[in-house]
N, C-alpha and C positions, 0 to 999 in steps of 0.2 A: 553795463550801461555801454555797450559796444555800438549800439545804434544812434542814429541822429536825431532820437525823439525829444524835443525840448521840454515837453511836459513831464518827462522823468528826470530832469535835473533838479538838485536843490541848490538854486540859485543863489548865489553869495554877492553881497556888495562890492563892488560897486556895479556888477553885472544884472541885469534884469530882461525877461523875454518881453519882446515884442508883442502887446497885448491886443493890437487892433489891425485890422487890414488897411486903413489909410494910412498910418504911421508905417506901415512894413512898405506899401506902395511907394511911399515919399522915400524911403531910404534906397529901395532899389531903383528908383529913378534917379537917384544921385549917383549910385554906385555906377550905372550905366553911362551917366553922363562923363564920368571921371575916368572910366577905362578904356582906354585906346589900343590899338592894334599894337601888339608887342607887350602888353602886360599879360601876366599869368592868367588872369580872368577874362580877358577878352574874348568874346563869343559863346562865353558860357553862361546858363542860367543861373540866377540866383535869387534866393528867398531869404527875407530878412529875419533872422531868429531872436537876437538879443541886442542890447545896447549896453555902452559902458556909460555911468551916470557922470563921471568926472572927466571923461574925454571924448573925443568925437571916434572912438572906435565901436563898430558894428559887427556882430558875428552873423555871417551868411552862411545858409546851405547851398553848395555850388553842385551842379551837374558836371557829367562827363569827364572824369568820374566823379561819383558822389563823395563829398568831403565838405569839411568847413573851412571858412576862411574869415579870420579877423582883419578887417580893413579899416585902416584910418583915414576917414573921409577928409579930403581937403576944403571942400564946400569953396574951390576956387570957381570964378566965373567961367573958366574955359577949362577944357580938359589939360592935364599935365602931362609930362613925358615918364614913360615908365623908368623905373619901377614904381614911380607914384600914381596911385595911393599906395602907401606901403601895406602890405599884405603879408599875413603868417597862414600857413596851411595846415591844417589838422586831417588826420585820417578819419576820426570818428569824435564823437561826443565825449569819451572818456579821455582821449588824449588831450583834447580841449581844456577839461576840468582840471585834469592832473597838472598839465605843462602850462595853463595859462591863467585861468580862472582862480584858482587857489593862490598863485602867486600875487595875482591882481587884488585878490581879498586881504592879503596878509599886509600889503604895502598901502592898501587903502586905509585898513584898521589901524596902522600904525604898531 
């Protein structure tokens, strides 16, 4: 599972894939609104892949270089200063699953 294909992931709660383009576009617009010059994601294309049900965390596929980012969206009326929104980067889906999704699932499941 070293590629970035979300269809190959066995999603665990609280994570689930973004299922429709409208929802993805809404999340992508919010990310673009929140990320300003100086943020690690500024100027990089992003595609919403999954959401965490119990928090405002969104998994994005990022370009240049291709990698994944979990971003805690703030939903603020205006952009914050870096490092907000908080962002964790992953080289591939396998790293995300092993170091983030599995831990989030264990925490969520209690």
